[in-house]
Backbone as XML, in Angstrom:
<?xml version="1.0"?>
<chain id="A" units="angstrom">
  <residue number="1" name="UNK">
    <atom name="N" x="-45.154" y="56.944" z="-19.945"/>
    <atom name="CA" x="-45.730" y="56.908" z="-18.621"/>
    <atom name="C" x="-46.286" y="55.511" z="-18.357"/>
  </residue>
  <residue number="2" name="UNK">
    <atom name="N" x="-45.865" y="54.889" z="-17.261"/>
    <atom name="CA" x="-46.349" y="53.557" z="-16.922"/>
    <atom name="C" x="-47.635" y="53.675" z="-16.124"/>
  </residue>
  <residue number="3" name="UNK">
    <atom name="N" x="-48.535" y="52.780" z="-16.434"/>
    <atom name="CA" x="-49.800" y="52.770" z="-15.719"/>
    <atom name="C" x="-49.749" y="51.697" z="-14.640"/>
  </residue>
  <residue number="4" name="UNK">
    <atom name="N" x="-50.316" y="51.968" z="-13.511"/>
    <atom name="CA" x="-50.331" y="51.016" z="-12.408"/>
    <atom name="C" x="-51.181" y="49.813" z="-12.800"/>
  </residue>
  <residue number="5" name="UNK">
    <atom name="N" x="-50.660" y="48.620" z="-12.513"/>
    <atom name="CA" x="-51.398" y="47.402" z="-12.782"/>
    <atom name="C" x="-51.084" y="46.767" z="-14.130"/>
  </residue>
  <residue number="6" name="UNK">
    <atom name="N" x="-50.413" y="47.486" z="-15.030"/>
    <atom name="CA" x="-50.060" y="46.899" z="-16.318"/>
    <atom name="C" x="-48.762" y="46.124" z="-16.178"/>
  </residue>
  <residue number="7" name="UNK">
    <atom name="N" x="-48.638" y="45.045" z="-16.925"/>
    <atom name="CA" x="-47.435" y="44.230" z="-16.902"/>
    <atom name="C" x="-46.536" y="44.650" z="-18.057"/>
  </residue>
  <residue number="8" name="UNK">
    <atom name="N" x="-45.400" y="45.235" z="-17.741"/>
    <atom name="CA" x="-44.465" y="45.699" z="-18.766"/>
    <atom name="C" x="-43.317" y="44.725" z="-18.963"/>
  </residue>
  <residue number="9" name="UNK">
    <atom name="N" x="-43.459" y="43.499" z="-18.466"/>
    <atom name="CA" x="-42.442" y="42.469" z="-18.640"/>
    <atom name="C" x="-42.864" y="41.593" z="-19.826"/>
  </residue>
  <residue number="10" name="UNK">
    <atom name="N" x="-42.249" y="41.746" z="-20.997"/>
    <atom name="CA" x="-42.674" y="40.986" z="-22.160"/>
    <atom name="C" x="-42.228" y="39.529" z="-22.102"/>
  </residue>
  <residue number="11" name="UNK">
    <atom name="N" x="-42.823" y="38.726" z="-22.946"/>
    <atom name="CA" x="-42.420" y="37.339" z="-23.117"/>
    <atom name="C" x="-41.316" y="37.312" z="-24.162"/>
  </residue>
  <residue number="12" name="UNK">
    <atom name="N" x="-40.234" y="36.565" z="-23.877"/>
    <atom name="CA" x="-39.092" y="36.519" z="-24.776"/>
    <atom name="C" x="-38.830" y="35.100" z="-25.261"/>
  </residue>
  <residue number="13" name="UNK">
    <atom name="N" x="-38.485" y="34.970" z="-26.529"/>
    <atom name="CA" x="-38.012" y="33.712" z="-27.106"/>
    <atom name="C" x="-36.506" y="33.824" z="-27.209"/>
  </residue>
  <residue number="14" name="UNK">
    <atom name="N" x="-35.792" y="32.965" z="-26.484"/>
    <atom name="CA" x="-34.331" y="32.934" z="-26.510"/>
    <atom name="C" x="-33.888" y="31.788" z="-27.416"/>
  </residue>
  <residue number="15" name="UNK">
    <atom name="N" x="-33.064" y="32.107" z="-28.427"/>
    <atom name="CA" x="-32.554" y="31.103" z="-29.351"/>
    <atom name="C" x="-31.056" y="31.317" z="-29.552"/>
  </residue>
  <residue number="16" name="UNK">
    <atom name="N" x="-30.347" y="30.272" z="-30.030"/>
    <atom name="CA" x="-28.932" y="30.472" z="-30.306"/>
    <atom name="C" x="-28.772" y="31.440" z="-31.481"/>
  </residue>
  <residue number="17" name="UNK">
    <atom name="N" x="-27.789" y="32.258" z="-31.411"/>
    <atom name="CA" x="-27.540" y="33.218" z="-32.483"/>
    <atom name="C" x="-26.280" y="32.866" z="-33.238"/>
  </residue>
  <residue number="18" name="UNK">
    <atom name="N" x="-25.829" y="33.803" z="-33.996"/>
    <atom name="CA" x="-24.598" y="33.598" z="-34.749"/>
    <atom name="C" x="-23.386" y="33.929" z="-33.887"/>
  </residue>
  <residue number="19" name="UNK">
    <atom name="N" x="-22.300" y="33.247" z="-34.156"/>
    <atom name="CA" x="-21.012" y="33.519" z="-33.519"/>
    <atom name="C" x="-21.071" y="33.392" z="-32.000"/>
  </residue>
  <residue number="20" name="UNK">
    <atom name="N" x="-21.955" y="32.543" z="-31.501"/>
    <atom name="CA" x="-22.029" y="32.284" z="-30.076"/>
    <atom name="C" x="-22.836" y="33.271" z="-29.259"/>
  </residue>
  <residue number="21" name="UNK">
    <atom name="N" x="-23.442" y="34.271" z="-29.904"/>
    <atom name="CA" x="-24.255" y="35.251" z="-29.186"/>
    <atom name="C" x="-25.728" y="34.872" z="-29.304"/>
  </residue>
  <residue number="22" name="UNK">
    <atom name="N" x="-26.400" y="34.600" z="-28.181"/>
    <atom name="CA" x="-27.822" y="34.244" z="-28.243"/>
    <atom name="C" x="-28.674" y="35.432" z="-28.678"/>
  </residue>
  <residue number="23" name="UNK">
    <atom name="N" x="-29.850" y="35.131" z="-29.203"/>
    <atom name="CA" x="-30.780" y="36.176" z="-29.614"/>
    <atom name="C" x="-32.041" y="36.086" z="-28.764"/>
  </residue>
  <residue number="24" name="UNK">
    <atom name="N" x="-32.742" y="37.185" z="-28.664"/>
    <atom name="CA" x="-34.011" y="37.230" z="-27.942"/>
    <atom name="C" x="-35.007" y="37.985" z="-28.795"/>
  </residue>
  <residue number="25" name="UNK">
    <atom name="N" x="-36.205" y="37.447" z="-28.883"/>
    <atom name="CA" x="-37.277" y="38.071" z="-29.671"/>
    <atom name="C" x="-38.503" y="38.214" z="-28.779"/>
  </residue>
  <residue number="26" name="UNK">
    <atom name="N" x="-39.151" y="39.364" z="-28.843"/>
    <atom name="CA" x="-40.353" y="39.607" z="-28.048"/>
    <atom name="C" x="-41.535" y="38.893" z="-28.701"/>
  </residue>
  <residue number="27" name="UNK">
    <atom name="N" x="-42.290" y="38.165" z="-27.881"/>
    <atom name="CA" x="-43.477" y="37.453" z="-28.344"/>
    <atom name="C" x="-44.721" y="38.054" z="-27.696"/>
  </residue>
  <residue number="28" name="UNK">
    <atom name="N" x="-45.848" y="38.008" z="-28.387"/>
    <atom name="CA" x="-47.092" y="38.485" z="-27.770"/>
    <atom name="C" x="-47.612" y="37.462" z="-26.755"/>
  </residue>
  <residue number="29" name="UNK">
    <atom name="N" x="-48.352" y="37.933" z="-25.786"/>
    <atom name="CA" x="-48.962" y="37.033" z="-24.810"/>
    <atom name="C" x="-48.019" y="36.686" z="-23.679"/>
  </residue>
  <residue number="30" name="UNK">
    <atom name="N" x="-48.401" y="35.679" z="-22.910"/>
    <atom name="CA" x="-47.587" y="35.255" z="-21.770"/>
    <atom name="C" x="-46.804" y="33.994" z="-22.124"/>
  </residue>
  <residue number="31" name="UNK">
    <atom name="N" x="-45.832" y="33.663" z="-21.296"/>
    <atom name="CA" x="-44.993" y="32.492" z="-21.545"/>
    <atom name="C" x="-45.809" y="31.199" z="-21.536"/>
  </residue>
  <residue number="32" name="UNK">
    <atom name="N" x="-46.912" y="31.174" z="-20.815"/>
    <atom name="CA" x="-47.745" y="29.969" z="-20.765"/>
    <atom name="C" x="-48.524" y="29.740" z="-22.066"/>
  </residue>
  <residue number="33" name="UNK">
    <atom name="N" x="-48.480" y="30.695" z="-22.993"/>
    <atom name="CA" x="-49.137" y="30.544" z="-24.292"/>
    <atom name="C" x="-48.288" y="29.753" z="-25.282"/>
  </residue>
  <residue number="34" name="UNK">
    <atom name="N" x="-47.098" y="29.319" z="-24.880"/>
    <atom name="CA" x="-46.151" y="28.670" z="-25.795"/>
    <atom name="C" x="-45.704" y="27.323" z="-25.261"/>
  </residue>
  <residue number="35" name="UNK">
    <atom name="N" x="-45.436" y="26.408" z="-26.192"/>
    <atom name="CA" x="-44.967" y="25.064" z="-25.860"/>
    <atom name="C" x="-43.631" y="24.855" z="-26.552"/>
  </residue>
  <residue number="36" name="UNK">
    <atom name="N" x="-42.633" y="24.389" z="-25.805"/>
    <atom name="CA" x="-41.303" y="24.123" z="-26.335"/>
    <atom name="C" x="-41.056" y="22.624" z="-26.251"/>
  </residue>
  <residue number="37" name="UNK">
    <atom name="N" x="-40.664" y="22.015" z="-27.381"/>
    <atom name="CA" x="-40.413" y="20.578" z="-27.418"/>
    <atom name="C" x="-39.106" y="20.294" z="-28.139"/>
  </residue>
  <residue number="38" name="UNK">
    <atom name="N" x="-38.333" y="19.339" z="-27.628"/>
    <atom name="CA" x="-37.150" y="18.852" z="-28.331"/>
    <atom name="C" x="-37.632" y="17.763" z="-29.286"/>
  </residue>
  <residue number="39" name="UNK">
    <atom name="N" x="-37.564" y="18.018" z="-30.604"/>
    <atom name="CA" x="-38.120" y="17.077" z="-31.574"/>
    <atom name="C" x="-37.071" y="16.146" z="-32.172"/>
  </residue>
  <residue number="40" name="UNK">
    <atom name="N" x="-35.853" y="16.593" z="-32.267"/>
    <atom name="CA" x="-34.723" y="15.789" z="-32.737"/>
    <atom name="C" x="-33.533" y="16.170" z="-31.874"/>
  </residue>
  <residue number="41" name="UNK">
    <atom name="N" x="-32.524" y="15.340" z="-31.797"/>
    <atom name="CA" x="-31.347" y="15.744" z="-31.011"/>
    <atom name="C" x="-30.779" y="17.072" z="-31.518"/>
  </residue>
  <residue number="42" name="UNK">
    <atom name="N" x="-30.778" y="18.069" z="-30.651"/>
    <atom name="CA" x="-30.250" y="19.374" z="-31.003"/>
    <atom name="C" x="-31.228" y="20.319" z="-31.683"/>
  </residue>
  <residue number="43" name="UNK">
    <atom name="N" x="-32.458" y="19.879" z="-31.954"/>
    <atom name="CA" x="-33.460" y="20.717" z="-32.625"/>
    <atom name="C" x="-34.661" y="20.927" z="-31.721"/>
  </residue>
  <residue number="44" name="UNK">
    <atom name="N" x="-35.183" y="22.147" z="-31.751"/>
    <atom name="CA" x="-36.280" y="22.522" z="-30.860"/>
    <atom name="C" x="-37.436" y="23.096" z="-31.672"/>
  </residue>
  <residue number="45" name="UNK">
    <atom name="N" x="-38.642" y="22.779" z="-31.232"/>
    <atom name="CA" x="-39.866" y="23.291" z="-31.836"/>
    <atom name="C" x="-40.593" y="24.119" z="-30.786"/>
  </residue>
  <residue number="46" name="UNK">
    <atom name="N" x="-40.972" y="25.355" z="-31.150"/>
    <atom name="CA" x="-41.749" y="26.214" z="-30.270"/>
    <atom name="C" x="-43.032" y="26.563" z="-31.008"/>
  </residue>
  <residue number="47" name="UNK">
    <atom name="N" x="-44.163" y="26.234" z="-30.395"/>
    <atom name="CA" x="-45.475" y="26.515" z="-30.986"/>
    <atom name="C" x="-46.349" y="27.198" z="-29.947"/>
  </residue>
  <residue number="48" name="UNK">
    <atom name="N" x="-47.409" y="27.850" z="-30.418"/>
    <atom name="CA" x="-48.394" y="28.416" z="-29.496"/>
    <atom name="C" x="-49.335" y="27.302" z="-29.077"/>
  </residue>
  <residue number="49" name="UNK">
    <atom name="N" x="-50.141" y="27.558" z="-28.073"/>
    <atom name="CA" x="-51.120" y="26.565" z="-27.641"/>
    <atom name="C" x="-52.171" y="26.328" z="-28.721"/>
  </residue>
  <residue number="50" name="UNK">
    <atom name="N" x="-52.235" y="27.218" z="-29.724"/>
    <atom name="CA" x="-53.153" y="27.053" z="-30.862"/>
    <atom name="C" x="-52.459" y="26.415" z="-32.064"/>
  </residue>
  <residue number="51" name="UNK">
    <atom name="N" x="-51.292" y="25.790" z="-31.843"/>
    <atom name="CA" x="-50.511" y="25.084" z="-32.867"/>
    <atom name="C" x="-49.978" y="25.987" z="-33.981"/>
  </residue>
  <residue number="52" name="UNK">
    <atom name="N" x="-49.655" y="27.230" z="-33.687"/>
    <atom name="CA" x="-49.018" y="28.110" z="-34.664"/>
    <atom name="C" x="-47.510" y="28.023" z="-34.457"/>
  </residue>
  <residue number="53" name="UNK">
    <atom name="N" x="-46.764" y="27.821" z="-35.533"/>
    <atom name="CA" x="-45.323" y="27.689" z="-35.461"/>
    <atom name="C" x="-44.680" y="29.025" z="-35.114"/>
  </residue>
  <residue number="54" name="UNK">
    <atom name="N" x="-43.797" y="29.009" z="-34.118"/>
    <atom name="CA" x="-43.067" y="30.202" z="-33.712"/>
    <atom name="C" x="-41.589" y="30.047" z="-34.061"/>
  </residue>
  <residue number="55" name="UNK">
    <atom name="N" x="-41.024" y="28.867" z="-33.781"/>
    <atom name="CA" x="-39.596" y="28.622" z="-34.045"/>
    <atom name="C" x="-39.372" y="27.142" z="-34.246"/>
  </residue>
  <residue number="56" name="UNK">
    <atom name="N" x="-38.562" y="26.791" z="-35.232"/>
    <atom name="CA" x="-38.072" y="25.437" z="-35.418"/>
    <atom name="C" x="-36.636" y="25.566" z="-35.875"/>
  </residue>
  <residue number="57" name="UNK">
    <atom name="N" x="-35.722" y="25.118" z="-35.043"/>
    <atom name="CA" x="-34.318" y="25.258" z="-35.384"/>
    <atom name="C" x="-33.433" y="24.674" z="-34.311"/>
  </residue>
  <residue number="58" name="UNK">
    <atom name="N" x="-32.147" y="24.983" z="-34.402"/>
    <atom name="CA" x="-31.219" y="24.429" z="-33.426"/>
    <atom name="C" x="-31.486" y="24.975" z="-32.033"/>
  </residue>
  <residue number="59" name="UNK">
    <atom name="N" x="-31.232" y="24.133" z="-31.050"/>
    <atom name="CA" x="-31.444" y="24.526" z="-29.673"/>
    <atom name="C" x="-30.141" y="24.912" z="-29.019"/>
  </residue>
  <residue number="60" name="UNK">
    <atom name="N" x="-30.194" y="25.307" z="-27.800"/>
    <atom name="CA" x="-31.366" y="25.369" z="-26.948"/>
    <atom name="C" x="-32.229" y="26.587" z="-27.259"/>
  </residue>
  <residue number="61" name="UNK">
    <atom name="N" x="-33.495" y="26.456" z="-27.005"/>
    <atom name="CA" x="-34.445" y="27.557" z="-27.178"/>
    <atom name="C" x="-35.394" y="27.528" z="-25.987"/>
  </residue>
  <residue number="62" name="UNK">
    <atom name="N" x="-35.795" y="28.708" z="-25.543"/>
    <atom name="CA" x="-36.708" y="28.777" z="-24.407"/>
    <atom name="C" x="-37.604" y="29.998" z="-24.526"/>
  </residue>
  <residue number="63" name="UNK">
    <atom name="N" x="-38.756" y="29.909" z="-23.879"/>
    <atom name="CA" x="-39.702" y="31.015" z="-23.811"/>
    <atom name="C" x="-39.860" y="31.353" z="-22.337"/>
  </residue>
  <residue number="64" name="UNK">
    <atom name="N" x="-39.649" y="32.633" z="-22.004"/>
    <atom name="CA" x="-39.736" y="33.046" z="-20.603"/>
    <atom name="C" x="-40.165" y="34.502" z="-20.519"/>
  </residue>
  <residue number="65" name="UNK">
    <atom name="N" x="-40.679" y="34.877" z="-19.373"/>
    <atom name="CA" x="-41.050" y="36.266" z="-19.103"/>
    <atom name="C" x="-39.769" y="37.025" z="-18.802"/>
  </residue>
  <residue number="66" name="UNK">
    <atom name="N" x="-39.621" y="38.196" z="-19.364"/>
    <atom name="CA" x="-38.445" y="39.029" z="-19.149"/>
    <atom name="C" x="-38.340" y="39.434" z="-17.680"/>
  </residue>
  <residue number="67" name="UNK">
    <atom name="N" x="-37.138" y="39.433" z="-17.176"/>
    <atom name="CA" x="-36.923" y="39.871" z="-15.804"/>
    <atom name="C" x="-36.989" y="41.388" z="-15.682"/>
  </residue>
  <residue number="68" name="UNK">
    <atom name="N" x="-36.767" y="42.062" z="-16.801"/>
    <atom name="CA" x="-36.779" y="43.536" z="-16.794"/>
    <atom name="C" x="-37.948" y="44.071" z="-17.598"/>
  </residue>
  <residue number="69" name="UNK">
    <atom name="N" x="-38.598" y="45.107" z="-17.114"/>
    <atom name="CA" x="-39.686" y="45.716" z="-17.898"/>
    <atom name="C" x="-39.115" y="46.585" z="-19.002"/>
  </residue>
  <residue number="70" name="UNK">
    <atom name="N" x="-39.799" y="46.602" z="-20.154"/>
    <atom name="CA" x="-39.463" y="47.531" z="-21.237"/>
    <atom name="C" x="-40.562" y="47.597" z="-22.225"/>
  </residue>
</chain>
């Protein structure tokens, strides 16, 4: 049962996957809690605003709010 006023759109980390299929992982908090930086050609670093490592690997990688609730 969904409650009125709650946000059911999670924050997702999109990264390249195997065999050309991208992957998505649910992250806690909002998309503004994360910083994405290109640190080397082809490599991306994703950290929280509190400097906790979330992802370091090949890019492209992005953090965004899901368009669909779940």
